[in-house]
C-alpha positions in Angstrom: 56.5 192.8 -43.4 58.2 191.2 -46.3 56.5 191.7 -49.7 56.0 189.1 -52.3 58.4 190.8 -54.8 61.1 191.3 -52.3 61.1 187.7 -51.1 61.1 186.2 -54.6 63.1 188.8 -56.5 65.9 187.4 -58.8 69.3 188.3 -57.4 72.6 186.6 -58.3 73.7 186.8 -54.6 71.3 184.0 -53.7 73.3 181.5 -55.8 76.5 182.9 -54.5 75.6 182.8 -50.8 73.8 179.4 -50.9 76.5 177.5 -52.6 78.3 174.9 -50.5 81.4 174.9 -52.7 81.7 178.7 -52.3 81.2 178.4 -48.6 84.1 176.0 -48.3 86.3 178.2 -50.5 85.6 181.4 -48.5 86.2 179.6 -45.2 89.5 178.2 -46.3 88.3 174.6 -46.0 89.0 171.6 -48.2 86.4 170.0 -50.4 85.7 166.3 -49.7 83.5 164.4 -52.2 82.5 161.7 -49.7 84.3 161.4 -46.4 82.1 158.6 -45.0 84.2 155.6 -46.3 87.2 157.2 -44.5 85.1 157.8 -41.4 84.1 154.1 -41.4 87.8 153.0 -42.0 89.0 155.1 -39.1 86.2 154.1 -36.8 86.8 150.4 -37.4 90.4 150.9 -36.1 89.0 152.2 -32.8 86.5 154.7 -31.3 89.2 157.3 -30.6 92.6 158.0 -32.3 95.4 160.3 -31.5 95.5 163.0 -34.1 93.5 165.5 -36.1 90.7 164.4 -38.4 91.5 167.2 -40.8 95.1 166.3 -41.0 94.2 162.6 -41.5 91.7 163.3 -44.4 92.9 166.5 -46.0 96.6 166.6 -45.2 96.1 170.1 -43.7 96.6 170.9 -40.0 93.4 171.8 -38.2 92.9 175.5 -37.9 91.0 175.0 -34.6 93.5 175.5 -31.8 96.5 174.3 -33.8 98.8 174.8 -30.8 97.0 172.0 -28.9 97.2 168.3 -29.2 94.2 166.7 -31.1 92.4 163.5 -30.6 89.5 162.3 -32.8 86.3 160.6 -31.6 84.4 158.6 -34.2 82.0 156.2 -32.4 78.6 157.2 -31.2 79.5 156.5 -27.6 82.8 158.4 -27.7 81.2 161.5 -29.3 78.1 161.4 -27.1 80.3 161.3 -23.9 82.5 164.1 -25.1 79.5 166.3 -25.9 77.4 165.5 -22.9 80.1 165.6 -20.1 80.8 169.4 -20.2 82.7 169.1 -16.9 85.4 167.1 -18.6 85.1 168.3 -22.2 84.5 172.0 -22.6 83.7 174.4 -25.4 86.0 177.0 -23.9 88.5 176.4 -26.7 86.3 178.6 -28.9 87.6 181.5 -26.8 91.0 181.0 -28.3 89.7 181.5 -31.9 90.2 185.1 -32.8 87.7 185.0 -35.7 84.9 183.7 -33.4 85.5 186.2 -30.6 85.9 189.2 -32.9 83.2 188.5 -35.4 80.6 186.8 -33.3 81.6 187.6 -29.7 81.3 185.9 -26.3 78.0 183.9 -26.6 76.5 180.6 -25.6 78.9 179.0 -28.1 81.9 180.1 -26.1 80.5 180.2 -22.6 80.9 177.4 -20.1 79.4 176.5 -16.7 77.0 178.8 -14.9 77.7 181.7 -17.3 76.5 179.5 -20.2 73.5 178.3 -18.2 72.4 181.8 -17.3 72.6 183.1 -20.8 71.0 180.1 -22.4 68.1 180.2 -19.9 67.4 183.8 -21.0 67.1 182.9 -24.7 65.9 179.3 -24.6 62.2 180.1 -24.0 61.8 181.8 -27.5 63.4 178.8 -29.2 61.3 175.9 -27.8 59.4 173.4 -29.9 56.1 175.1 -29.0 57.4 178.6 -30.0 58.8 177.1 -33.2 55.6 175.5 -34.3 53.5 178.4 -33.0 55.0 181.9 -33.0 57.8 181.3 -35.6 55.6 179.2 -37.9 52.5 181.4 -37.8 54.3 184.8 -38.0 57.0 184.1 -40.5 57.6 180.5 -41.7 54.3 179.5 -43.1 53.6 182.9 -44.9 57.1 182.8 -46.4 56.8 179.3 -47.6 53.6 180.1 -49.4 55.1 183.2 -51.0 58.2 181.3 -52.2 56.1 178.5 -53.7 53.9 181.0 -55.4 57.1 182.3 -57.0 57.9 178.9 -58.6 54.3 177.8 -59.3 53.9 177.2 -63.0 57.6 176.5 -63.7 58.5 173.1 -65.2 61.9 172.9 -63.5 63.6 174.8 -60.7 66.6 174.6 -58.5 65.2 174.5 -55.0 68.5 175.4 -53.3 68.5 179.1 -54.2 64.8 179.4 -54.7 63.6 177.8 -51.5 66.2 176.2 -49.3 68.3 179.3 -49.0 65.7 182.0 -49.0 63.3 180.5 -46.4 65.7 180.3 -43.4 67.5 183.5 -44.2 64.4 185.6 -44.5 62.8 183.9 -41.5 65.6 184.7 -39.1 66.2 188.2 -40.4 62.5 189.0 -40.2 62.5 187.7 -36.7 65.0 190.5 -36.0 62.8 193.1 -37.6 64.8 193.4 -40.8 62.8 193.8 -44.0 63.6 191.4 -46.8 65.1 194.3 -48.8 67.6 194.6 -46.0 68.0 190.9 -45.5 70.2 190.0 -48.5 72.6 192.8 -48.0 72.8 192.1 -44.2 73.7 188.4 -44.8 76.2 189.4 -47.5 78.0 191.6 -44.9 77.6 188.9 -42.2 79.3 186.3 -44.4 82.0 188.6 -45.6 82.9 189.5 -42.0 83.4 185.8 -41.2 85.4 184.8 -44.4 89.1 184.5 -43.6 90.1 184.2 -47.3 88.7 187.6 -48.1 90.8 190.8 -47.7 91.0 192.1 -44.1 89.8 195.5 -45.1 86.6 194.1 -46.6 85.9 192.0 -43.5 86.3 195.0 -41.2 83.9 197.1 -43.2 81.4 194.3 -43.3 81.8 193.7 -39.6 81.0 197.3 -38.8 78.0 197.3 -41.0 76.6 194.3 -39.2 77.3 195.9 -35.8 75.7 199.2 -36.8 72.5 197.5 -38.1 72.1 195.4 -35.0 72.9 198.0 -32.4 70.5 200.4 -34.2 67.8 197.8 -34.0 68.5 197.1 -30.3 68.4 200.8 -29.5 65.1 201.2 -31.4 63.5 198.3 -29.5 64.6 199.7 -26.1 62.6 202.7 -27.0 59.6 200.8 -28.5 59.0 197.1 -28.3 57.9 195.0 -31.3 56.8 191.4 -31.6 60.3 190.2 -32.5 63.4 188.5 -31.1 65.3 191.6 -30.0 62.3 192.9 -28.0 61.9 189.4 -26.4 65.6 189.3 -25.5 65.4 192.8 -24.0 62.5 191.7 -21.8 63.9 188.2 -21.1 64.4 187.3 -17.4 68.1 187.2 -16.8 70.3 186.6 -13.7 73.6 188.3 -13.6 76.9 186.9 -12.2 76.0 188.0 -8.7 72.6 186.2 -8.9 70.6 189.4 -9.2 67.6 189.8 -11.5 68.8 191.9 -14.5 68.5 192.3 -18.3 70.7 191.1 -21.1 73.1 193.9 -22.0 73.4 195.3 -25.5 76.6 193.5 -26.2 75.2 190.1 -25.2 72.1 190.6 -27.4 74.4 191.7 -30.2 76.7 188.7 -30.0 73.8 186.2 -29.7 72.1 187.9 -32.7 75.2 187.5 -34.9 75.4 183.8 -33.9 71.8 183.1 -34.5 71.6 185.0 -37.8 74.7 183.3 -39.1 73.7 179.7 -38.1 70.0 180.2 -38.7 70.5 181.3 -42.3 73.3 178.7 -43.0 72.8 175.3 -41.4 69.1 175.1 -42.1 69.5 175.8 -45.8 71.9 172.9 -46.2 69.9 170.5 -44.0 66.7 171.2 -45.9 68.4 170.5 -49.2 69.8 167.2 -47.8 66.4 166.1 -46.5 64.7 166.8 -49.8 67.5 165.1 -51.7 67.1 162.0 -49.4 63.4 161.8 -50.0 63.5 162.5 -53.7 66.2 159.8 -54.0 64.0 157.3 -52.2 60.6 157.6 -54.0 58.9 154.9 -51.9 59.7 156.8 -48.7 58.6 160.1 -50.3 55.3 158.6 -51.1 55.0 157.1 -47.6 55.5 160.6 -46.2 53.0 162.1 -48.6 50.4 159.6 -47.4 51.3 159.9 -43.7 52.6 163.3 -42.5 53.1 162.0 -39.0 56.4 160.6 -40.4 57.7 164.1 -41.0 59.7 164.5 -37.8 61.4 161.1 -38.3 62.1 161.9 -42.0 63.9 165.1 -40.8 65.7 163.4 -37.9 66.8 160.6 -40.2 68.3 163.1 -42.7 70.3 164.7 -39.9 71.6 161.3 -38.8 72.3 160.2 -42.4 74.0 163.4 -43.5 74.3 166.1 -40.8 75.3 169.4 -42.3 78.1 170.0 -39.9 79.9 166.7 -39.3 82.7 167.9 -37.1 82.6 169.7 -33.7 85.2 170.3 -31.1 85.7 170.0 -27.3 88.7 170.6 -25.0 89.7 168.3 -22.2 89.5 170.2 -18.9 91.6 167.5 -17.0 93.5 164.4 -17.7 90.9 161.8 -18.5 90.1 158.7 -20.5 87.7 158.5 -23.5 86.7 155.0 -24.7 90.0 153.6 -23.6 92.2 156.5 -25.0 94.1 158.6 -22.5 93.4 162.3 -23.1 95.7 164.9 -21.5 94.3 168.1 -20.1 94.1 170.9 -22.7 93.8 168.5 -25.7 91.2 169.1 -28.3 88.7 166.4 -29.1 87.6 166.4 -32.8 84.0 165.0 -32.4 83.1 163.5 -35.8 79.3 163.6 -35.6 79.1 162.2 -39.2 81.0 159.1 -38.2 79.1 158.8 -34.9 75.8 158.9 -36.6 76.7 156.0 -38.8 78.1 153.8 -36.1 77.1 150.2 -37.1 77.2 149.3 -33.4 74.1 151.5 -33.0 72.3 151.5 -36.3 71.7 148.7 -38.8 72.7 149.6 -42.4 73.7 153.0 -41.2 74.7 154.3 -44.7 71.1 154.1 -45.9 68.5 156.8 -45.4 65.4 155.1 -43.9 62.6 157.2 -42.4 61.1 154.0 -41.0 64.2 153.3 -39.0 63.4 152.9 -35.2 64.0 156.2 -33.6 67.3 156.5 -31.6 69.1 159.6 -30.4 71.8 160.8 -32.7 74.3 163.6 -32.3 73.6 165.6 -35.5 72.4 168.5 -33.4 75.3 167.9 -30.9 74.3 166.8 -27.4 74.4 167.9 -23.8 74.3 171.6 -22.6 75.4 172.9 -26.0 72.7 171.0 -28.0 71.8 173.2 -31.0 69.6 176.0 -29.7 67.8 176.5 -33.0 67.0 172.9 -33.8 63.2 173.3 -33.3 63.0 176.4 -35.5 65.0 174.6 -38.2 62.6 171.6 -37.9 59.6 173.9 -38.2 61.0 175.5 -41.3 61.8 172.1 -42.9 58.4 170.7 -41.9 56.5 173.6 -43.4 58.6 173.6 -46.6 58.3 169.9 -47.3 54.6 169.7 -46.4 53.9 172.5 -48.8 56.0 171.0 -51.6 54.2 167.7 -51.2 50.8 169.4 -51.3 51.4 171.6 -54.3 53.6 169.4 -56.5 52.5 165.8 -56.5 54.8 165.0 -59.5 57.9 166.6 -58.1 61.0 164.6 -58.9 64.8 165.0 -59.4 65.7 166.5 -62.7 68.5 164.2 -64.0 68.9 166.0 -67.4 72.2 167.7 -66.3 74.8 167.3 -63.6 73.4 164.9 -61.0 72.6 166.1 -57.4 75.2 165.0 -55.0 76.5 165.7 -51.5 79.5 168.0 -51.4 81.4 170.0 -48.8 84.1 169.8 -46.2 84.4 168.5 -42.6 82.4 171.5 -41.2 79.8 172.3 -43.8 78.1 169.8 -46.2 75.1 170.0 -48.4 73.9 169.3 -52.0 75.6 170.9 -55.0 72.1 171.8 -56.3 68.6 170.4 -56.1 67.1 170.7 -59.6 63.6 169.2 -59.7 60.8 168.9 -62.2 57.5 170.1 -61.0 55.3 169.3 -64.0 
């Protein structure tokens, strides 16, 4: 079990890892201060255009399947159709990306059809809303939130990004794999290094092997003796093999899924928690409404994902010649699904550029949609719920600290968040 000192210990790696600008730099992406005016401009010209969104906004060709023709979907209806209709628009293009296949492996991200359905069915039960609000929250999330807030109690000012937003999801997901918090920081450092194309190849290979060794060792240990953790649950999960026979997930499948969940679980949630807190702290009336009525919490979080989703661009590949919102799409073309533009479609939402937790609830695509809807969305929601509730309870005077560089949204087309979240607690 994580100790208080291990979870709250000062370490410069927290600021390095949970830094959106560094994340974009290491991934080889391009920083965009605010792409939403361009999203709106392009969407007004039509729901789908021929070409790459990356090339249009950054001047750089898209690194995702560059050999294929690209089309960009910008409206809610266009993105929703491309994400939901997996028969016409597939995620199989991820199999062409060497970095994904080598560093993560063949997972529910890259699988399609029945293979995807069989593997997702095996892991879905441990990621449901009930499991997130029960098992995950009681075992890890709530205790970690209290430890982390104990660590900042008494301080007048603090940056919540490295102190809370980054630490909570990283330690939650690594603890769910049975790693101690002393192991967690080094493990994530290696995981991120293995996935960073701008770093030297030798360093990436060493990091990749370290991650593989840790996870395979944990899987072997759980096969000998089960624990109340994710690896043990995956080992025992009912699984149907390709021949339709009852089986178990093999080690390589558990390894690949673990890398995917550990990467995403420690990354996207940290950015979305920062975005949600920034939205609330920037709209004091809504913050106070939430403080008074916690039943608004789910809508506050969902609205933050609609308003500024942490990953505004996803991809699909056309499996046949088809038409998307009036645009002819040839077989094999890549659809750049701009979730950020879709979630601010004025045809669906009134005043879409504004954050409004009182907005009538409508489905958005911030967690994608269809068979590849974000598997960890309920765990992420449970982490954000626990963290925000505890902050509201403990720090009634919490407010943005505007004495230095202002808090703002930064990032690229595939990872966005706040530059920092400095608040005053006194």
